[in-house]
C-alpha positions, 0 to 999 in steps of 0.5 A: 500500500502507498505511503501516507500522502502529503498532497491532495489525493483524488478521493479528496478532490472528488469531495472538493468538487462536489462541495464547490458545485453545492455552494454554487447551486444551493444555500444553507436553508435545508437539513440537506445543507447541514449534512453537506456542511457536516461532511465538508468539516470532516474534510478539513479535519481529515486533511488538517486543512485550516482553511476548510475548517475556518470556512466551516466555522464561518458557515456554522456561525451563520446558523448560530447568529440567526442569519439562516432564519428558516431551515426546511425539515421537521426539526427546524425550530428545534435544532436545524436553525442552530445548524444541527449536526454541523455545529454540534460536530464542530463543538464536540471536536473543540472547533466551536466552543462558543456554540455550547450554550446555544446548542445545549439550550436547543437540545434541552428544548428538543428533549422537553417539548418534541412530540413523542409516542407511547414509547417516548419516541419522537414523532412528526410534529405536524401529523395525527397518525404517530408518524415515526420515520428514520429521518429522525435518527439522522437529524437528532441522534448524532446531535444529542451525542455530540452536544452531550459529550461536549457539555457533559450532559449524559442525559442527552446521550441517553436520549440519543440511544433511546431514540436510535434503538427505539427507531431500530425496533420499530422500522428494522425488517428482520427479513431483509435487515433493512429499514422501512422509511416510516411507520404511520397509521399502522402501516410501514413504507417501502425500503428506500435507499436514502432512508436506509442511508439515514439510519446507517449514518446515525448508527455509524456516528454513534458507534464512533462517538458513544463513550466506551463505558456507555452501557448500551454501546454494544446494542448500537454496534449490533444494530449497525452490523445487522443493517450493514449485513442487509445492505451488503445483501442488496449491493449490486455488482457495480457497487450501488444501492438502488432507489428501492433497495428491495427492487434491483430493477429500480434505478441506482440511487447516489445519495443512499449509496453515499450514506451507506458507504460512509457508514461502511468506511466509518466502521472500518476506521473504528473497528466496529465493522470487519475490515477484511469483509468491508474493504472490497464492497466499500471500494466497489461502492466508490467505483459505482458512485463515481459513475454518477459524478461528472468531471466538474463534481455534478452528481446524478441519480439523486432521488428528489425526496421521500414519499412517506407519509403517502403512498410510499410503496415499492412501485411509487418509489421506483417511479419517483424521479432523480435529479442532477445536483438535487440538494440531497446529492452533495452531502453523501458524496462528500461524506463517502469520498472524504471517509475514503480519504481518511482511510487512505491517509491511515493506510487502510485502503489503497490509493484512488488509482489502485482502487478505481483501476483494479479489474472488477 
């Protein structure tokens, strides 16, 4: 395997191009923007690039200062207006200490006021059918762990794990080992690529950042491994995951693929997944995802949005359109290739040229 690089590798360059396209085409007023910023921050840390970290902090301060007054998503006024996972990660890593008071207040309000079902799980605030969806664990669980660790608030970490494992019980399909995107009115939606990706992202972050002594850490790790096993069973020969993960005839979908690959890479890095088992599907997935990315960093085959609640069947998801440079596209790609960059710098995977040119 190559020596540790001291220059920008192609993994990093792909992430950089995706970020540049995102900044040209989208603003900060979406939960998907928070994901893209959270992904970009990691590039700064992985590559020890002070300029990227400074840019990330300045953008995070746009949220903290109230200059992004409305952010789309169910958790808008609770944690998204404060920058959600992007600001929380910077706080937890020591880059944004001034965020602590604001984010602690946001976490307190979330835990105190957000609607819950009879099991104490967060449900959609604007519905009457107890809508439980996997999007919650992406938006809430890493945020609570990072703020909890930074502020020494164990109850936030406990809430995060309660939400994660409760949603896992409610939405995990033991037959496919994949997540339904939502449960509402006694019905379960189809298994949708980005929905599964949201769950994998949250589990990967919790496996990485839960305190070692936390009593339910092994339960989270076991849930993570189970869902990854389900993903491996439906990964196609080109490395992609499809819009309907149960239907190989639906189109290969880039955002779900990027999120699952990020989870795989995160698990390789911290040992929660078996490196020998995971490197080949991880690299194959990057190879497939690369086919969805143009030379300028534009990203294709990204689904435009979820269908739950609503019809949310396999057939309806299969017909749901994708869009070039949809707002959800950049974050997962930056995460996946940024994580590849970190693994390469730690000599856990081969160089981009070796990996992408290998006979498949």
